[in-house]
C-alpha positions in Angstrom: 0.0 0.0 0.0 1.4 3.5 -0.9 2.1 6.2 1.6 -0.9 8.2 0.3 -3.2 5.2 0.7 -1.9 4.7 4.3 -2.5 8.4 5.0 -6.0 8.3 3.6 -6.8 5.2 5.6 -5.5 6.8 8.8 -7.5 10.0 8.1 -10.7 7.9 7.6 -10.0 6.0 10.8 -9.5 9.2 12.7 -12.7 10.7 11.3 -14.6 7.5 12.2 -13.3 7.5 15.7 -14.4 11.1 16.2 -17.8 10.3 14.7 -18.3 7.4 17.2 -17.7 10.1 19.9 -20.5 12.2 18.4 -18.7 14.9 16.4 -17.8 15.8 12.8 -14.2 16.6 12.1 -14.1 20.4 11.7 -10.6 21.3 13.1 -7.5 20.7 11.0 -5.9 17.3 11.7 -2.3 18.1 10.8 -0.1 17.3 13.8 2.2 14.4 14.2 3.9 13.0 17.3 6.6 15.6 17.5 4.4 18.7 17.0 1.9 17.3 19.6 4.9 16.9 22.0 6.1 20.4 21.2 2.9 22.0 22.3 2.8 20.0 25.5 6.5 20.6 26.2 6.3 24.4 25.7 3.2 24.5 28.0 5.0 22.5 30.7 8.1 24.7 30.0 10.8 23.8 32.5 12.6 27.0 31.4 9.6 29.2 32.6 9.1 27.0 35.7 12.7 27.1 36.9 13.3 30.7 36.2 10.0 31.7 37.8 10.4 29.9 41.2 14.0 28.9 41.6 14.6 31.8 44.0 11.6 30.8 46.0 12.5 27.1 46.2 16.0 27.8 47.3 15.1 30.4 49.9 12.3 28.3 51.3 13.9 24.8 51.3 17.6 25.4 51.0 19.5 23.3 48.4 17.7 20.1 49.6 14.6 21.5 47.8 16.1 19.7 44.8 14.3 16.6 46.0 10.9 18.1 45.5 11.6 17.2 41.8 11.5 13.4 42.1 8.6 13.6 44.6 6.3 15.6 42.4 7.5 13.8 39.3 6.5 10.5 40.7 3.0 11.8 41.6 2.5 13.5 38.3 3.6 10.4 36.5 0.7 8.6 38.0 -1.7 11.3 36.9 -0.1 11.2 33.4 -0.8 7.5 33.1 -4.4 8.1 34.1 -4.7 10.9 31.5 -3.0 8.8 28.8 -5.5 5.9 29.2 -8.5 8.2 29.1 -7.2 10.4 26.2 -6.4 7.3 24.2 -10.0 6.3 24.2 -11.5 9.8 24.0 -9.2 11.9 21.9 -11.4 15.0 21.8 -10.7 18.7 21.8 -11.3 20.1 25.3 -9.6 17.3 27.2 -10.6 17.4 30.9 -14.2 18.5 30.2 -14.8 15.8 27.6 -13.1 13.0 29.5 -15.0 13.7 32.7 -18.3 13.9 30.7 -17.8 10.4 29.3 -16.6 8.9 32.5 -19.1 10.3 35.0 -21.6 12.7 33.4 -22.2 16.2 32.0 -22.9 18.1 35.2 -19.7 16.7 36.9 -17.8 17.5 33.7 -19.1 21.0 33.4 -17.8 21.9 36.9 -14.5 20.1 36.2 -14.0 22.1 33.0 -15.2 25.3 34.7 -12.5 25.1 37.3 -9.8 24.1 34.8 -10.8 26.9 32.4 -10.4 29.6 35.0 -7.1 28.1 36.1 -5.9 28.2 32.5 -7.0 31.8 32.1 -5.2 32.8 35.2 -2.1 30.8 34.2 -1.9 32.6 30.9 -1.7 35.9 32.9 0.7 34.4 35.4 3.2 33.4 32.6 2.9 36.6 30.5 2.9 39.1 33.4 6.6 38.7 34.4 8.0 38.7 30.9 9.0 42.4 31.2 11.5 41.5 33.8 13.5 39.7 31.0 12.4 41.6 27.9 13.2 44.9 29.6 16.9 44.3 30.1 17.0 42.5 26.7 15.4 45.4 24.7 16.6 48.2 26.8 13.5 49.4 28.7 12.9 49.6 32.5 10.4 47.2 33.9 7.8 49.4 35.6 4.2 48.7 36.4 3.0 50.1 33.1 5.8 48.5 30.9 5.0 45.2 32.7 1.3 45.6 31.9 1.9 46.6 28.2 4.4 43.7 27.7 2.0 41.3 29.2 -0.9 42.4 27.0 1.2 42.5 23.8 2.4 39.0 24.4 -1.1 37.7 25.1 -2.6 39.4 22.0 0.3 38.2 19.7 -0.3 34.7 21.0 -4.0 35.0 20.2 -3.1 36.0 16.6 -0.8 33.0 16.2 -3.5 30.7 17.6 -6.1 32.1 15.3 -3.9 31.5 12.3 -4.3 27.7 12.8 -2.7 24.7 14.3 0.2 24.6 11.8 1.4 28.1 12.9 1.0 27.0 16.5 3.2 24.0 15.9 5.8 26.1 14.1 6.1 28.5 17.1 6.0 25.6 19.5 9.0 24.0 17.7 10.9 27.2 18.1 10.0 27.1 21.8 11.4 23.6 22.1 14.7 24.8 20.8 14.7 27.7 23.3 13.7 25.4 26.1 16.5 22.9 25.5 19.1 25.7 25.0 17.9 27.5 28.1 17.8 24.5 30.3 19.9 21.5 29.3 22.7 23.6 27.6 22.9 26.3 30.2 22.6 23.8 33.1 25.3 21.7 31.6 27.5 24.7 31.1 27.1 25.7 34.8 27.8 22.2 36.0 31.0 21.9 33.9 32.5 25.3 34.3 30.9 27.3 37.1 30.0 25.0 39.9 31.1 26.4 43.3 29.6 23.7 45.5 29.9 19.9 45.7 27.0 17.8 44.6 26.5 16.7 48.3 25.0 20.1 49.1 21.6 18.8 47.8 21.2 16.8 51.0 21.8 19.8 53.3 19.2 22.4 54.4 21.6 25.2 55.5 19.1 26.2 58.2 16.0 26.4 56.1 12.9 26.1 58.2 14.6 27.5 61.2 13.2 26.5 64.6 10.0 25.3 63.0 11.7 22.2 61.6 12.5 21.3 58.0 9.4 19.3 57.0 7.2 22.3 56.7 9.9 24.2 54.7 10.3 21.2 52.4 6.5 20.9 51.8 6.3 24.7 51.1 9.2 24.4 48.6 7.3 21.7 46.7 5.6 24.6 44.9 8.8 24.8 42.8 8.2 21.4 41.2 4.4 21.5 41.2 4.6 24.8 39.2 6.7 23.0 36.6 5.3 19.5 36.1 2.0 20.0 34.4 1.2 20.9 30.8 1.3 17.4 29.4 -2.5 17.4 29.3 -2.3 20.0 26.5 -1.4 17.1 24.2 -4.9 15.8 24.8 -6.5 19.2 24.6 -5.6 19.4 20.9 -6.2 15.7 20.2 -8.6 16.4 17.3 -5.8 18.1 15.4 -3.4 15.1 15.8 -3.1 12.2 13.4 -3.7 8.8 14.9 -4.3 10.5 18.3 -5.2 7.3 20.2 -1.6 6.2 19.9 0.3 9.4 19.6 -1.3 11.5 22.3 -0.3 9.2 25.2 3.2 9.0 23.7 3.5 12.8 23.4 2.3 13.1 27.1 5.1 10.7 28.2 7.7 12.5 26.1 6.6 15.9 27.6 7.0 14.8 31.2 10.2 12.8 30.5 12.1 15.5 28.6 10.8 18.1 31.0 12.1 16.1 33.9 15.6 15.8 32.4 15.7 19.5 31.5 14.5 20.6 35.0 17.1 18.3 36.8 20.0 19.6 34.7 19.2 23.3 35.0 18.2 23.2 38.7 21.3 21.2 39.7 23.5 23.5 37.7 22.0 26.6 39.3 22.2 25.2 42.8 25.9 24.2 42.5 26.7 27.7 41.1 25.3 29.6 44.2 28.2 30.8 46.3 26.5 31.3 49.7 23.3 29.5 50.6 23.1 31.1 54.0 22.8 34.5 52.4 19.9 33.3 50.2 18.0 31.7 53.1 18.5 34.7 55.4 17.3 37.1 52.7 20.6 38.9 52.2 20.8 37.6 48.7 17.2 37.7 47.4 17.9 37.0 43.7 20.3 34.1 43.6 19.3 33.1 40.0 20.0 36.5 38.7 23.3 36.7 40.6 24.4 33.3 39.2 23.6 34.2 35.6 25.4 37.5 35.9 28.5 36.0 37.4 28.6 33.0 35.1 27.6 34.3 31.7 28.9 37.8 31.4 27.3 40.6 29.4 26.8 38.8 26.0 26.0 35.5 27.6 23.4 37.1 29.8 21.8 38.7 26.7 21.6 35.3 25.0 20.1 33.8 28.2 17.5 36.6 28.4 16.5 36.0 24.7 16.0 32.3 25.4 14.0 33.1 28.5 11.7 35.5 26.6 11.1 33.0 23.8 10.4 30.3 26.4 7.8 32.5 28.2 6.1 33.6 24.9 5.9 30.0 23.6 4.5 28.9 27.0 1.9 31.6 26.9 0.9 30.5 23.4 0.6 26.8 24.3 -1.5 27.5 27.4 -3.8 29.8 25.4 -4.1 27.1 22.7 -5.3 24.6 25.4 -7.8 27.1 26.9 -9.2 28.0 23.4 -9.9 24.3 22.6 -11.6 24.0 26.0 -13.9 27.0 25.5 -14.6 25.8 22.0 -15.5 22.3 23.3 -18.0 23.8 25.7 -19.5 26.0 23.0 -19.7 23.2 20.5 -21.9 21.3 23.0 -24.0 24.4 23.5 -23.6 24.5 27.3 -22.1 28.0 27.8 -23.4 31.5 27.2 -22.7 32.7 23.7 -22.2 29.1 22.5 -23.2 29.7 18.8 -20.8 32.6 18.6 -17.9 30.9 20.5 -18.2 27.7 18.4 -18.1 29.4 15.0 -14.9 28.5 13.1 -12.9 30.7 10.7 -13.5 29.3 7.2 -9.8 29.4 6.3 -7.9 28.7 9.5 -10.5 26.4 11.1 -10.1 28.1 14.5 -12.8 29.7 16.6 -12.1 33.5 16.7 -14.5 34.3 19.5 -13.2 31.5 21.8 -9.6 32.7 21.0 -10.7 36.3 21.9 -12.0 35.1 25.3 -8.7 33.4 26.1 -6.9 36.6 25.3 -9.2 39.4 26.7 -9.8 37.9 30.1 -6.1 37.2 30.9 -5.1 40.6 29.5 -7.7 42.2 31.7 -6.0 40.7 34.8 -2.8 42.6 33.9 -4.5 46.0 34.4 -5.3 45.2 38.1 -2.9 46.5 40.8 0.3 44.3 40.9 -0.5 43.0 44.4 -3.9 41.9 43.2 -2.4 40.2 40.2 -0.1 38.3 42.5 -3.1 37.3 44.6 -5.1 36.0 41.6 -2.1 34.0 40.3 -1.9 32.0 43.6 -5.1 30.3 42.4 -3.7 28.9 39.2 -1.7 25.9 40.5 -4.4 24.6 42.8 -7.1 25.2 40.2 -5.1 23.2 37.7 -4.6 20.4 40.2 -8.3 20.3 41.1 -9.1 19.9 37.4 -6.6 17.1 37.1 -8.0 15.3 40.1 -11.5 15.6 38.8 -10.4 13.3 35.9 -8.5 10.9 38.2 -11.6 10.6 40.4 -13.8 10.3 37.2 -11.6 7.3 36.2 -12.2 5.6 39.5 -15.9 6.3 39.3 -16.0 5.0 35.7 -14.2 1.8 36.6 -16.7 1.3 39.5 -19.5 1.5 37.0 -17.9 -1.0 34.6 -15.9 1.2 32.3 -13.5 -0.9 30.3 -10.7 1.3 28.8 -10.6 0.6 25.0 -8.0 2.9 23.6 -4.6 2.0 22.1 -3.1 2.6 25.5 -4.5 1.0 28.7 -3.2 0.4 32.2 -4.6 -3.1 32.2 -4.7 -4.7 35.7 -2.7 -1.8 37.1 -5.6 0.7 36.4 -7.2 0.7 39.8 -3.9 1.0 41.7 -2.6 3.8 39.5 -5.8 5.8 39.7 -6.1 5.5 43.5 -2.4 6.3 44.0 -2.8 9.3 41.7 -5.8 10.5 43.6 -4.0 10.2 47.0 -1.0 12.2 45.6 -3.3 14.9 44.0 -5.5 15.5 47.1 -2.4 15.6 49.3 -0.8 18.1 47.0 -3.9 20.3 47.0 -4.0 20.4 50.8 -0.3 21.1 51.1 -0.5 23.9 48.5 -3.6 25.4 50.1 -1.9 25.5 53.5 1.7 26.1 52.5 1.4 28.6 49.6 3.1 31.7 50.8 0.6 34.5 51.7 0.7 37.8 50.0 0.0 39.6 53.3 -0.6 39.0 56.9 -4.4 39.1 57.0 -6.8 36.2 57.1 -7.8 36.7 53.5 -4.2 36.6 52.3 -3.3 33.6 54.5 -6.2 31.5 53.2 -6.4 33.0 49.7 -6.0 29.7 47.8 -9.0 27.8 49.4 -11.1 31.0 49.4 -10.5 31.6 45.7 -11.1 28.0 44.8 -14.3 28.1 46.7 -15.5 31.3 45.0 -14.8 29.9 41.5 -16.5 26.6 42.4 -19.5 28.4 43.9 -20.0 30.6 40.8 -19.9 27.5 38.6 -22.5 25.8 40.8 -24.8 28.8 40.7 -24.6 28.9 36.9 -25.5 25.2 36.7 -28.5 25.8 39.0 -29.7 29.0 37.5 -28.9 28.6 33.8 -29.5 24.8 33.8 -27.5 24.3 30.5 -28.7 21.5 28.3 -26.4 20.0 25.6 -27.4 21.1 22.1 -24.7 20.1 19.7 -25.1 22.1 16.4 -25.9 20.1 13.2 -22.5 21.2 11.7 -20.7 19.6 14.7 -22.8 16.5 15.4 -21.8 13.4 13.5 -24.5 11.7 11.5 -24.1 8.5 13.6 -23.1 9.7 17.1 -22.4 7.0 19.6 -21.0 6.5 23.0 -18.1 4.2 23.9 -18.9 1.1 25.9 -19.1 1.8 29.6 -19.5 5.6 29.3 -22.7 7.5 30.0 -24.5 9.3 27.2 -23.3 12.9 26.8 -26.6 14.6 27.5 -27.2 17.3 30.1 -30.4 16.8 31.9 -32.4 19.6 33.5 -33.6 17.9 36.6 
């Protein structure tokens, strides 16, 4: 059989699989394994993660905070396996919302997706907001409140334009982002390890007084925010599944590649930075509040620092783009089902680029609006993002357990087999524990009650608003004719995707 015939056969199989899930193929199915990985990897972005929270991790947990990486990596690996199994059977745009709908039911899924959507919108702002700190020195302007706001808004709007131009342009920019990520993490980390280490490797088992008289356990748990902030994003591979060829096989593989390569990059860069710090005591005491900046300045010189800044800016921009891409597909998925205000408008696709302009606008305007709030308020809002993402994740893990208890038999190309129950339960224990730790240990933005308990309060507010919408609006699924497949069906063991009004 010729390559063309094989391609046509695969396209037909992909379309038939989507039709069995109830939808016509309207998005452009153009991505292979590498491009799918590139989108997930630039969303996970070890470069953005490490450069954003290295100072916090080191100051909170001392050099031993390095061990938060394997702890979180193990837990997120369990979550990834859960996601891979579900995404393999249900490769649909919108990821978490669609998976939860088929495993449990539409109301449960609506709330899961609602929490995840707002977490994504906040995460877009949280990644774009600090870009001025790196773009300013690179392009010669001073990072002030207004230059920070303008830079944030420009990056978000440019990302929206790239997303609107279609998935091929998204993949092109994501591939550039992969290059920047590798150069800014593995290459730079390796360079620091080889030529600028000032400490022995053994320092990673020492605390240097972190935690003080309160003991080290609390300090270590608080420093886990470092690794938690980095090791998610692999779910984006599933968010764009309708644009991937042979998604049942390739999406799980891309997820695994995303977390695996991200882990290597994070370990190399983090270890390189830790061993290049001259005085840990000064960092933990607060006398040296910017150890990462100090290390880069001392190790790279003027020209090297400019190169590093350029890589960091590219990494932040590509990360913003990838997160916005995931959020756009999620909003579109809600709108295509007709279960959100303005559904007809939000689900409408551009005739040339096959992307939803209104849904893209939503994922640009709301995060950009956050940037105009006072900086302290922006910081407060951002604290919601990680826990919101984790709650969305655990809603799928819990949905897998509920689905199994109802007789769901995973039928994708990737399944966990007899390990399914154990992996799902272990992933849930990890996720719930992480949510509790993050809610308690996330550093407050102030000393008042509201600041101290901001994370659970903000999560509660978002969840309550979603619940009120469900009770008042009582959305009922109405998939438009142009989206509904002629012979929609439901996979064995999954409930029919229909929202009831009782």
